[in-house]
Every structure is written in C-alpha cells, then in structure tokens.
LODRENDREN-418177 format. One record per residue: residue in one letter; residue number from 1; y, x, z negated of N, C-alpha, C in turn. Coordinates in Angstrom, 3 decimals. Layout:
// residues N
R res   n      nyy      nxx      nzz     cayy     caxx     cazz      cyy      cxx      czz
R   A NUM        Y        X        Z        Y        X        Z        Y        X        Z
...
This chain:
// residues 237
R res   n      nyy      nxx      nzz     cayy     caxx     cazz      cyy      cxx      czz
R   M   1   33.051 -129.767  -25.229   33.008 -128.661  -26.186   31.877 -127.707  -25.867
R   L   2   30.759 -128.208  -25.597   29.581 -127.436  -25.245   29.803 -126.717  -23.932
R   I   3   30.485 -127.421  -23.028   30.719 -126.813  -21.710   31.696 -125.653  -21.852
R   Q   4   32.670 -125.796  -22.661   33.663 -124.734  -22.866   32.971 -123.504  -23.476
R   L   5   32.102 -123.815  -24.451   31.394 -122.703  -25.099   30.530 -121.964  -24.115
R   L   6   29.918 -122.747  -23.223   29.045 -122.149  -22.220   29.861 -121.308  -21.246
R   V   7   31.026 -121.829  -20.868   31.889 -121.086  -19.934   32.357 -119.789  -20.567
R   I   8   32.717 -119.886  -21.845   33.191 -118.687  -22.558   32.088 -117.622  -22.590
R   Q   9   30.869 -118.034  -22.843   29.742 -117.097  -22.909   29.488 -116.462  -21.544
R   V  10   29.591 -117.330  -20.518   29.369 -116.802  -19.158   30.440 -115.787  -18.820
R   V  11   31.675 -116.138  -19.123   32.790 -115.229  -18.822   32.629 -113.946  -19.608
R   T  12   32.273 -114.135  -20.874   32.064 -112.950  -21.725   30.950 -112.065  -21.171
R   F  13   29.866 -112.669  -20.731   28.719 -111.930  -20.182   29.123 -111.174  -18.918
R   I  14   29.895 -111.934  -18.070   30.355 -111.303  -16.830   31.282 -110.147  -17.158
R   G  15   32.132 -110.317  -18.157   33.050 -109.240  -18.562   32.278 -108.036  -19.076
R   I  16   31.280 -108.380  -19.885   30.456 -107.266  -20.419   29.780 -106.511  -19.283
R   I  17   29.314 -107.296  -18.291   28.643 -106.667  -17.143   29.618 -105.759  -16.406
R   F  18   30.813 -106.306  -16.109   31.812 -105.484  -15.408   32.191 -104.241  -16.232
R   L  19   32.327 -104.446  -17.572   32.687 -103.322  -18.431   31.600 -102.252  -18.411
R   M  20   30.365 -102.750  -18.520   29.235 -101.815  -18.530   29.119 -101.108  -17.177
R   R  21   29.364 -101.859  -16.120   29.294 -101.276  -14.777   30.381 -100.228  -14.609
R   F  22   31.576 -100.547  -15.150   32.682  -99.600  -15.054   32.354  -98.337  -15.830
R   L  23   31.879  -98.584  -17.062   31.537  -97.419  -17.892   30.400  -96.596  -17.266
R   F  24   29.380  -97.295  -16.764   28.233  -96.603  -16.158   28.659  -95.848  -14.906
R   S  25   29.518  -96.479  -14.117   30.000  -95.858  -12.891   30.804  -94.607  -13.202
R   R  26   31.593  -94.667  -14.248   32.413  -93.509  -14.621   31.536  -92.358  -15.102
R   H  27   30.570  -92.739  -15.970   29.648  -91.686  -16.464   28.806  -91.105  -15.337
R   L  28   28.423  -91.976  -14.425   27.616  -91.507  -13.281   28.424  -90.565  -12.416
R   K  29   29.701  -90.914  -12.214   30.554  -90.039  -11.397   30.736  -88.690  -12.059
R   V  30   30.970  -88.747  -13.403   31.134  -87.482  -14.141   29.858  -86.663  -14.062
R   A  31   28.719  -87.391  -14.200   27.427  -86.694  -14.150   27.193  -86.089  -12.772
R   L  32   27.548  -86.858  -11.729   27.373  -86.358  -10.366   28.270  -85.152  -10.117
R   E  33   29.494  -85.232  -10.604   30.400  -84.089  -10.439   29.863  -82.863  -11.164
R   R  34   29.352  -83.167  -12.400   28.776  -82.047  -13.166   27.561  -81.459  -12.451
R   L  35   26.739  -82.358  -11.924   25.554  -81.924  -11.191   25.939  -81.149   -9.935
R   N  36   26.938  -81.564   -9.254   27.410  -80.882   -8.048   27.968  -79.508   -8.395
R   T  37   28.718  -79.488   -9.548   29.268  -78.194  -10.002   28.135  -77.213  -10.319
R   L  38   27.120  -77.776  -11.029   25.975  -76.925  -11.372   25.241  -76.445  -10.125
R   H  39   25.151  -77.366   -9.136   24.476  -77.004   -7.885   25.242  -75.893   -7.161
R   E  40   26.567  -76.022   -7.139   27.377  -74.983   -6.484   27.273  -73.659   -7.235
R   E  41   27.301  -73.784   -8.600   27.141  -72.556   -9.392   25.782  -71.917   -9.125
R   N  42   24.745  -72.780   -9.036   23.397  -72.249   -8.758   23.326  -71.595   -7.371
R   L  43   24.001  -72.238   -6.422   24.031  -71.652   -5.080   24.731  -70.296   -5.091
R   A  44   25.864  -70.247   -5.840   26.607  -68.985   -5.929   25.765  -67.911   -6.602
R   K  45   25.090  -68.343   -7.710   24.232  -67.385   -8.408   23.059  -66.952   -7.537
R   E  46   22.517  -67.931   -6.783   21.400  -67.603   -5.885   21.849  -66.632   -4.806
R   E  47   23.061  -66.898   -4.266   23.584  -65.976   -3.249   23.835  -64.594   -3.845
R   E  48   24.391  -64.591   -5.080   24.636  -63.310   -5.746   23.316  -62.590   -6.021
R   L  49   22.326  -63.409   -6.453   21.003  -62.832   -6.714   20.383  -62.287   -5.444
R   N  50   20.567  -63.021   -4.359   20.050  -62.535   -3.069   20.725  -61.238   -2.641
R   E  51   22.043  -61.169   -2.891   22.773  -59.942   -2.581   22.264  -58.771   -3.430
R   E  52   22.059  -59.057   -4.740   21.539  -58.024   -5.630   20.144  -57.584   -5.186
R   L  53   19.334  -58.586   -4.811   17.984  -58.277   -4.343   18.024  -57.463   -3.064
R   K  54   18.966  -57.825   -2.172   19.117  -57.086   -0.919   19.542  -55.646   -1.180
R   R  55   20.550  -55.508   -2.098   20.989  -54.156   -2.447   19.864  -53.356   -3.089
R   A  56   19.099  -54.052   -3.959   17.982  -53.376   -4.626   16.944  -52.917   -3.604
R   K  57   16.665  -53.801   -2.609   15.718  -53.425   -1.559   16.236  -52.240   -0.745
R   E  58   17.544  -52.304   -0.418   18.131  -51.207    0.363   18.092  -49.894   -0.420
R   E  59   18.452  -49.969   -1.740   18.415  -48.778   -2.567   16.988  -48.252   -2.708
R   S  60   16.047  -49.230   -2.888   14.646  -48.831   -2.996   14.171  -48.176   -1.703
R   H  61   14.558  -48.743   -0.570   14.192  -48.170    0.724   14.818  -46.788    0.905
R   A  62   16.091  -46.687    0.475   16.771  -45.389    0.581   16.090  -44.349   -0.311
R   Q  63   15.704  -44.776   -1.539   15.010  -43.854   -2.441   13.660  -43.431   -1.868
R   I  64   12.973  -44.414   -1.262   11.676  -44.094   -0.637   11.844  -43.101    0.497
R   E  65   12.852  -43.336    1.347   13.110  -42.423    2.465   13.504  -41.042    1.961
R   K  66   14.364  -41.052    0.918   14.765  -39.772    0.339   13.560  -39.045   -0.241
R   G  67   12.692  -39.820   -0.916   11.477  -39.224   -1.476   10.579  -38.650   -0.390
R   K  68   10.481  -39.391    0.735    9.682  -38.898    1.859   10.263  -37.593    2.407
R   E  69   11.593  -37.580    2.570   12.238  -36.368    3.088   12.025  -35.189    2.144
R   E  70   12.204  -35.450    0.828   11.989  -34.375   -0.141   10.538  -33.918   -0.139
R   A  71    9.620  -34.892   -0.011    8.198  -34.531    0.047    7.893  -33.694    1.285
R   E  72    8.491  -34.077    2.433    8.295  -33.300    3.659    8.858  -31.890    3.517
R   L  73   10.046  -31.806    2.868   10.637  -30.478    2.634    9.745  -29.632    1.732
R   I  74    9.202  -30.279    0.677    8.309  -29.553   -0.237    7.058  -29.079    0.496
R   V  75    6.512  -29.969    1.343    5.315  -29.602    2.112    5.616  -28.450    3.063
R   E  76    6.762  -28.525    3.759    7.144  -27.455    4.687    7.351  -26.140    3.954
R   E  77    8.018  -26.228    2.790    8.245  -25.011    2.003    6.931  -24.442    1.502
R   A  78    6.026  -25.359    1.104    4.712  -24.905    0.652    3.952  -24.223    1.790
R   K  79    4.069  -24.785    3.011    3.420  -24.161    4.170    4.009  -22.778    4.430
R   K  80    5.358  -22.692    4.338    5.997  -21.389    4.560    5.564  -20.386    3.498
R   D  81    5.510  -20.856    2.217    5.062  -19.968    1.142    3.627  -19.522    1.374
R   A  82    2.796  -20.458    1.828    1.396  -20.121    2.108    1.296  -19.101    3.234
R   L  83    2.135  -19.292    4.279    2.125  -18.331    5.392    2.611  -16.960    4.936
R   R  84    3.690  -16.957    4.114    4.196  -15.681    3.596    3.151  -14.998    2.727
R   L  85    2.494  -15.789    1.863    1.456  -15.227    1.004    0.290  -14.699    1.834
R   R  86   -0.096  -15.471    2.848   -1.190  -15.034    3.712   -0.821  -13.753    4.447
R   S  87    0.426  -13.716    4.948    0.882  -12.517    5.645    0.905  -11.318    4.715
R   A  88    1.401  -11.553    3.465    1.456  -10.459    2.494    0.060   -9.975    2.139
R   L  89   -0.873  -10.926    1.969   -2.252  -10.549    1.660   -2.891   -9.791    2.814
R   E  90   -2.608  -10.245    4.049   -3.146   -9.550    5.216   -2.587   -8.134    5.318
R   E  91   -1.260   -8.004    5.059   -0.643   -6.674    5.101   -1.227   -5.767    4.024
R   E  92   -1.405   -6.358    2.818   -1.970   -5.562    1.721   -3.405   -5.158    2.033
R   A  93   -4.177   -6.122    2.587   -5.563   -5.810    2.947   -5.613   -4.739    4.025
R   K  94   -4.702   -4.845    5.015   -4.647   -3.845    6.089   -4.284   -2.476    5.524
R   A  95   -3.289   -2.480    4.591   -2.871   -1.209    3.990   -4.020   -0.591    3.198
R   Q  96   -4.748   -1.454    2.454   -5.886   -0.957    1.686   -6.965   -0.415    2.615
R   A  97   -7.207   -1.162    3.717   -8.216   -0.710    4.683   -7.805    0.613    5.320
R   D  98   -6.513    0.701    5.697   -6.017    1.962    6.288   -6.142    3.107    5.291
R   K  99   -5.836    2.789    4.014   -5.932    3.819    2.981   -7.374    4.280    2.807
R   I 100   -8.298    3.298    2.817   -9.716    3.642    2.673  -10.190    4.463    3.857
R   V 101   -9.766    4.021    5.075  -10.160    4.756    6.283   -9.582    6.165    6.261
R   A 102   -8.277    6.251    5.877   -7.644    7.575    5.811   -8.341    8.459    4.785
R   G 103   -8.651    7.829    3.614   -9.365    8.589    2.591  -10.732    9.041    3.080
R   G 104  -11.415    8.125    3.821  -12.710    8.485    4.386  -12.601    9.626    5.378
R   K 105  -11.536    9.588    6.197  -11.339   10.658    7.171  -11.072   11.987    6.468
R   I 106  -10.235   11.916    5.401   -9.937   13.147    4.650  -11.206   13.705    4.019
R   D 107  -11.988   12.779    3.397  -13.238   13.220    2.777  -14.187   13.790    3.827
R   A 108  -14.207   13.117    4.997  -15.082   13.601    6.068  -14.633   14.973    6.558
R   E 109  -13.311   15.148    6.677  -12.788   16.447    7.110  -13.095   17.528    6.069
R   K 110  -12.933   17.157    4.782  -13.243   18.119    3.724  -14.723   18.489    3.755
R   L 111  -15.570   17.455    3.917  -17.010   17.706    3.983  -17.351   18.552    5.203
R   K 112  -16.695   18.215    6.310  -16.919   18.983    7.537  -16.485   20.436    7.350
R   E 113  -15.306   20.619    6.714  -14.810   21.973    6.466  -15.741   22.741    5.540
R   K 114  -16.211   22.036    4.482  -17.122   22.692    3.541  -18.427   23.068    4.224
R   C 115  -18.962   22.129    5.028  -20.203   22.424    5.754  -19.999   23.596    6.712
R   S 116  -18.808   23.588    7.379  -18.508   24.675    8.311  -18.432   26.006    7.578
R   Q 117  -17.771   25.991    6.397  -17.676   27.215    5.606  -19.044   27.680    5.132
R   D 118  -19.872   26.705    4.696  -21.225   27.057    4.248  -22.038   27.642    5.395
R   I 119  -21.903   27.012    6.574  -22.647   27.497    7.744  -22.167   28.892    8.129
R   Q 120  -20.832   29.072    8.083  -20.291   30.398    8.411  -20.777   31.446    7.422
R   A 121  -20.762   31.081    6.123  -21.225   32.035    5.107  -22.697   32.380    5.323
R   Q 122  -23.492   31.338    5.634  -24.914   31.586    5.890  -25.104   32.418    7.154
R   S 123  -24.258   32.135    8.160  -24.351   32.894    9.407  -23.977   34.358    9.179
R   V 124  -22.904   34.566    8.386  -22.488   35.944    8.075  -23.595   36.667    7.311
R   E 125  -24.179   35.945    6.332  -25.255   36.562    5.541  -26.451   36.881    6.415
R   L 126  -26.811   35.948    7.304  -27.951   36.173    8.190  -27.679   37.313    9.163
R   A 127  -26.465   37.316    9.744  -26.112   38.379   10.685  -26.094   39.731    9.995
R   S 128  -25.573   39.764    8.766  -25.530   41.020    8.016  -26.944   41.544    7.760
R   R 129  -27.845   40.635    7.387  -29.224   41.049    7.128  -29.895   41.546    8.411
R   M 130  -29.663   40.833    9.508  -30.275   41.236   10.782  -29.785   42.617   11.201
R   I 131  -28.442   42.833   11.082  -27.882   44.137   11.452  -28.429   45.220   10.530
R   S 132  -28.536   44.897    9.234  -29.048   45.876    8.280  -30.489   46.246    8.591
R   E 133  -31.275   45.240    9.028  -32.676   45.495    9.348  -32.830   46.220   10.685
R   L 134  -31.934   45.923   11.638  -32.079   46.489   12.989  -31.519   47.905   13.096
R   L 135  -30.453   48.185   12.349  -29.818   49.498   12.470  -30.564   50.554   11.656
R   I 136  -30.705   51.695   12.260  -31.268   52.823   11.520  -30.146   53.489   10.733
R   E 137  -30.509   54.445    9.878  -29.523   55.089    9.021  -28.415   55.742    9.825
R   A 138  -28.748   56.399   10.917  -27.743   57.082   11.742  -26.749   56.082   12.336
R   D 139  -27.283   54.912   12.757  -26.397   53.876   13.311  -25.432   53.358   12.250
R   K 140  -25.919   53.218   11.015  -25.068   52.730    9.936  -23.977   53.746    9.624
R   I 141  -24.332   55.033    9.660  -23.327   56.068    9.411  -22.276   56.066   10.507
R   A 142  -22.719   55.898   11.763  -21.780   55.838   12.890  -20.861   54.614   12.757
R   L 143  -21.462   53.493   12.329  -20.671   52.261   12.127  -19.650   52.465   11.010
R   Q 144  -20.080   53.152    9.945  -19.176   53.449    8.848  -18.020   54.335    9.317
R   Y 145  -18.324   55.333   10.128  -17.309   56.255   10.645  -16.281   55.478   11.484
R   Q 146  -16.778   54.587   12.353  -15.882   53.807   13.225  -15.004   52.865   12.410
R   F 147  -15.583   52.130   11.457  -14.824   51.168   10.650  -13.785   51.869    9.787
R   T 148  -14.130   53.052    9.268  -13.185   53.797    8.443  -11.973   54.226    9.258
R   N 149  -12.212   54.732   10.469  -11.102   55.115   11.345  -10.224   53.906   11.668
R   E 150  -10.855   52.746   11.901  -10.096   51.536   12.228   -9.205   51.102   11.066
R   I 151   -9.728   51.178    9.832   -8.923   50.716    8.707   -7.787   51.683    8.412
R   I 152   -8.006   52.993    8.657   -6.920   53.964    8.493   -5.812   53.665    9.498
R   E 153   -6.181   53.357   10.742   -5.198   53.007   11.768   -4.471   51.703   11.401
R   E 154   -5.218   50.761   10.842   -4.594   49.478   10.444   -3.557   49.703    9.354
R   I 155   -3.876   50.544    8.353   -2.924   50.844    7.277   -1.682   51.510    7.849
R   A 156   -1.888   52.400    8.823   -0.750   53.099    9.428    0.163   52.129   10.168
R   R 157   -0.386   51.034   10.704    0.423   50.069   11.466    1.155   49.070   10.562
R   L 158    0.658   48.875    9.374    1.265   47.878    8.480    2.664   48.307    8.053
R   P 159    3.607   47.355    7.889    4.967   47.704    7.451    4.958   48.219    6.021
R   K 160    5.894   49.125    5.735    5.972   49.749    4.421    6.298   48.720    3.331
R   E 161    7.082   47.687    3.702    7.475   46.665    2.723    6.268   45.924    2.158
R   Q 162    5.183   45.903    2.896    3.997   45.173    2.462    3.282   45.900    1.313
R   F 163    3.613   47.163    1.101    2.963   47.961    0.063    3.833   48.052   -1.197
R   N 164    4.590   46.996   -1.465    5.440   46.963   -2.659    4.585   46.589   -3.864
R   V 165    3.822   47.554   -4.362    2.916   47.340   -5.493    3.297   48.282   -6.620
R   Q 166    2.941   47.870   -7.848    3.290   48.663   -9.028    2.317   49.823   -9.232
R   S 167    1.030   49.547   -9.052    0.021   50.575   -9.321   -0.092   51.555   -8.148
R   K 168   -0.253   52.823   -8.448   -0.467   53.856   -7.439   -1.925   54.278   -7.385
R   D 169   -2.762   53.630   -8.217   -4.193   53.939   -8.200   -4.859   53.174   -7.067
R   I 170   -5.608   53.895   -6.256   -6.268   53.307   -5.088   -7.776   53.306   -5.348
R   K 171   -8.393   52.117   -5.149   -9.846   52.011   -5.283  -10.433   51.783   -3.897
R   V 172  -11.367   52.661   -3.514  -11.996   52.574   -2.208  -13.495   52.372   -2.414
R   T 173  -14.006   51.250   -1.892  -15.440   50.960   -1.959  -16.003   51.006   -0.547
R   S 174  -17.027   51.828   -0.330  -17.593   52.006    1.010  -19.108   52.060    0.936
R   S 175  -19.735   51.850    2.091  -21.198   51.880    2.153  -21.734   53.311    2.154
R   F 176  -20.908   54.254    2.630  -21.261   55.675    2.626  -20.053   56.471    2.153
R   P 177  -20.263   57.663    1.605  -19.126   58.484    1.169  -18.203   58.806    2.332
R   L 178  -16.892   58.888    2.041  -15.924   59.233    3.075  -16.063   60.696    3.460
R   L 179  -15.814   60.974    4.737  -15.741   62.368    5.171  -14.436   62.953    4.643
R   D 180  -14.416   64.281    4.471  -13.203   64.927    3.960  -11.998   64.618    4.842
R   R 181  -12.178   64.650    6.161  -11.080   64.378    7.087  -10.587   62.947    6.919
R   Q 182  -11.538   62.020    6.787  -11.155   60.612    6.618  -10.400   60.410    5.303
R   R 183  -10.865   61.082    4.257  -10.207   60.967    2.957   -8.774   61.470    3.027
R   E 184   -8.558   62.558    3.712   -7.223   63.135    3.846   -6.321   62.239    4.690
R   E 185   -6.877   61.713    5.787   -6.080   60.831    6.656   -5.705   59.542    5.904
R   L 186   -6.641   59.002    5.136   -6.368   57.795    4.358   -5.293   58.070    3.310
R   K 187   -5.398   59.219    2.615   -4.427   59.583    1.598   -3.042   59.771    2.204
R   K 188   -2.998   60.399    3.398   -1.732   60.632    4.079   -1.069   59.305    4.466
R   A 189   -1.864   58.391    5.040   -1.323   57.089    5.449   -0.793   56.322    4.244
R   L 190   -1.512   56.360    3.107   -1.088   55.638    1.911    0.149   56.290    1.279
R   T 191    0.237   57.622    1.371    1.409   58.319    0.828    2.672   57.901    1.564
R   E 192    2.563   57.753    2.895    3.713   57.326    3.694    4.145   55.898    3.317
R   K 193    3.204   55.056    2.983    3.531   53.664    2.661    4.036   53.507    1.223
R   L 194    3.447   54.299    0.301    3.787   54.150   -1.116    4.935   55.052   -1.548
R   G 195    5.209   56.091   -0.781    6.298   56.997   -1.137    5.871   58.145   -2.020
R   S 196    4.621   58.139   -2.468    4.096   59.240   -3.287    2.584   59.298   -3.107
R   A 197    2.015   60.462   -3.409    0.575   60.645   -3.222   -0.194   59.806   -4.242
R   P 198   -1.106   58.953   -3.785   -1.862   58.104   -4.703   -3.110   58.810   -5.235
R   E 199   -3.674   58.238   -6.267   -4.943   58.708   -6.833   -6.044   57.803   -6.296
R   I 200   -6.940   58.372   -5.488   -7.986   57.582   -4.846   -9.277   57.699   -5.645
R   K 201   -9.783   56.516   -6.058  -11.071   56.472   -6.749  -12.096   55.827   -5.816
R   E 202  -13.181   56.571   -5.562  -14.188   56.093   -4.608  -15.438   55.623   -5.343
R   Q 203  -16.061   54.570   -4.741  -17.376   54.155   -5.213  -18.201   53.667   -4.031
R   I 204  -19.524   53.783   -4.136  -20.431   53.478   -3.038  -21.119   52.139   -3.321
R   D 205  -21.170   51.263   -2.290  -21.897   49.991   -2.364  -22.657   49.821   -1.057
R   A 206  -23.960   50.124   -1.090  -24.779   50.078    0.119  -24.881   48.683    0.706
R   R 207  -24.607   47.635   -0.106  -24.697   46.257    0.396  -23.638   45.961    1.445
R   L 208  -22.595   46.778    1.526  -21.549   46.564    2.534  -22.046   46.865    3.941
R   I 209  -23.142   47.617    4.046  -23.780   47.998    5.310  -22.884   48.942    6.102
R   G 210  -21.658   48.551    6.331  -20.729   49.397    7.058  -19.299   49.020    6.736
R   G 211  -18.379   50.030    6.765  -16.983   49.760    6.488  -16.605   50.047    5.055
R   L 212  -15.402   49.708    4.664  -14.910   49.969    3.323  -13.837   48.958    2.921
R   I 213  -13.590   48.866    1.607  -12.570   47.982    1.043  -11.573   48.851    0.296
R   V 214  -10.275   48.704    0.608   -9.220   49.467   -0.051   -8.417   48.503   -0.930
R   E 215   -8.376   48.794   -2.250   -7.666   47.945   -3.199   -6.486   48.732   -3.755
R   I 216   -5.262   48.193   -3.545   -4.027   48.825   -4.027   -3.343   47.823   -4.937
R   G 217   -3.577   47.920   -6.230   -3.048   46.914   -7.148   -3.679   45.564   -6.826
R   G 218   -2.841   44.585   -6.505   -3.356   43.272   -6.118   -3.557   43.127   -4.621
R   M 219   -3.282   44.154   -3.870   -3.412   44.132   -2.416   -4.799   44.628   -2.016
R   V 220   -5.481   43.863   -1.143   -6.837   44.216   -0.712   -6.865   44.296    0.811
R   I 221   -7.355   45.407    1.318   -7.550   45.589    2.762   -9.041   45.713    2.991
R   D 222   -9.616   44.700    3.639  -11.069   44.608    3.820  -11.428   45.022    5.243
R   G 223  -12.109   46.141    5.370  -12.559   46.609    6.686  -14.063   46.714    6.767
R   T 224  -14.772   45.785    6.081  -16.231   45.813    6.056  -16.823   45.045    7.219
R   L 225  -18.109   45.296    7.458  -18.831   44.576    8.507  -18.834   43.075    8.227
R   R 226  -19.051   42.704    6.966  -19.093   41.283    6.588  -17.765   40.594    6.921
R   N 227  -16.639   41.242    6.617  -15.331   40.659    6.906  -15.109   40.504    8.406
R   K 228  -15.553   41.493    9.166  -15.398   41.409   10.624  -16.251   40.273   11.190
R   L 229  -17.461   40.098   10.637  -18.311   38.988   11.085  -17.680   37.636   10.730
R   Q 230  -17.068   37.542    9.547  -16.397   36.299    9.151  -15.260   35.959   10.099
R   R 231  -14.598   36.957   10.647  -13.514   36.701   11.593  -14.032   36.326   12.962
R   I 232  -15.190   36.866   13.327  -15.719   36.662   14.677  -16.472   35.346   14.803
R   I 233  -17.287   34.993   13.810  -18.189   33.839   13.912  -17.469   32.529   14.247
R   P 234  -16.270   32.228   13.667  -15.605   30.951   14.034  -15.329   30.834   15.527
R   Y 235  -15.185   31.955   16.226  -14.914   31.913   17.664  -16.192   31.794   18.493
R   L 236  -17.349   31.781   17.801  -18.626   31.707   18.532  -19.159   30.284   18.579
R   K 237  -18.330   29.256   18.123  -18.772   27.854   18.106  -18.918   27.328   19.540
C-alpha cells in the first residue's frame, strides 16, 4: 500500500514536471517568437530611422549648399553694386571737378577780360592825357579838322537803311566848333540818308580833345580821339 502510494506520487510528480516543462516550453517559444518579432520590427524601424536620418542629412547638406550658393550670389551682387556705386561716385566727382574747373576757367576769363578792359580804359585815358598835354592848340584844331572830315566820309559810306530813325534832330558834340563848310557837308550827307534836311544842334566839349560825336535818335557815330584810341590799343598788345 505504501509502495503504491509512493509510486503514484512519483508518477504524479513526473507528470507535473512534464506538464510544467510543456507549458514552460510553449510560453518560452511564444516569448521567443514575440521577441524575434520585436527585434525584426526594431530592425525595420532602425533601418527606416537610418533612411530618415540619411534623407535629413542629404536635405541638410543640400540646404547648406543652396545657402552657400545664395550667399555667394548675394556677395557677388553686393560687389557689383559696390562697383556701380563707386563708378557712379567717381563719375559724379569727375563731373563736379570738371564743372568747378570750367567755372574757374570762366571766372578767370571774365577776370582777365575785365582786367584787360580796365587796362585798355586806363591806357586810353593815359594816351588821351599825353596827347592833350603834348599837342598845342593848332595841332588840336588840325586834328579836329581831320577827324571831322573822316566822320563825314564815314556817314556818306554807310547804307541808307541804317538811318531808319524816328527823330530828325541831330546832336553834334565836338571839341571845337565846326567850320561852315564842314557843317554844310555834314548836313548834306545826313539829308541824303534821312530823306529830309535835319536840325543840327551843336555843343562843345573840350575834353574830347579831337573829333566829334553825332547822335541821331538812338544811333551814335563816334569819331573822337578817345574812340579811335580804344580801337587801336587792343592791336598794340
């Protein structure tokens, strides 16, 4: 009886062991399969992650290269803008310099012309004084006679169209009174130009030294010594 009980317990124990081993083996297999599935999923995810990382690196590299290219383009454009600005500034500076130089030349020419005119005026005044001091009264009368004849001849040579004036009153200013013959010749020449006999008003100005001035309305014919000197002096440079 005891032996049977012992055998039953042993058999039962062995059965329990086999049952537990079977159950453990099944759970272990399921666990291993699950673990293998998870490992494969992890590998797939890792590969996918690596692909994403690779794409991200490639995109990042492409963005960096694109950024470099855009930066180079910006730098080149900035250099071109700087060159254009520099060129424009140089052109503007050159234009300003040329304008200043041109203005300086104009001012210099004006100053030169003014100085020349002042010198000529002073020369005429000095020459007039010297002639006035050197000539005796008879010489001045002879000079007056010669200049009067010259201006009468000049009036006779002038075209009639040039005497298109409204006033017929003639003003004659001379250093000495006109001779009767000269007065008649002057009146005759003016009558031919004006178409009618003019009224001649005479006045004496000893400062003229020699010669006379004929004023017909707004028209002036200057046959004085001073005027002749003004014409001659520029050619004596």
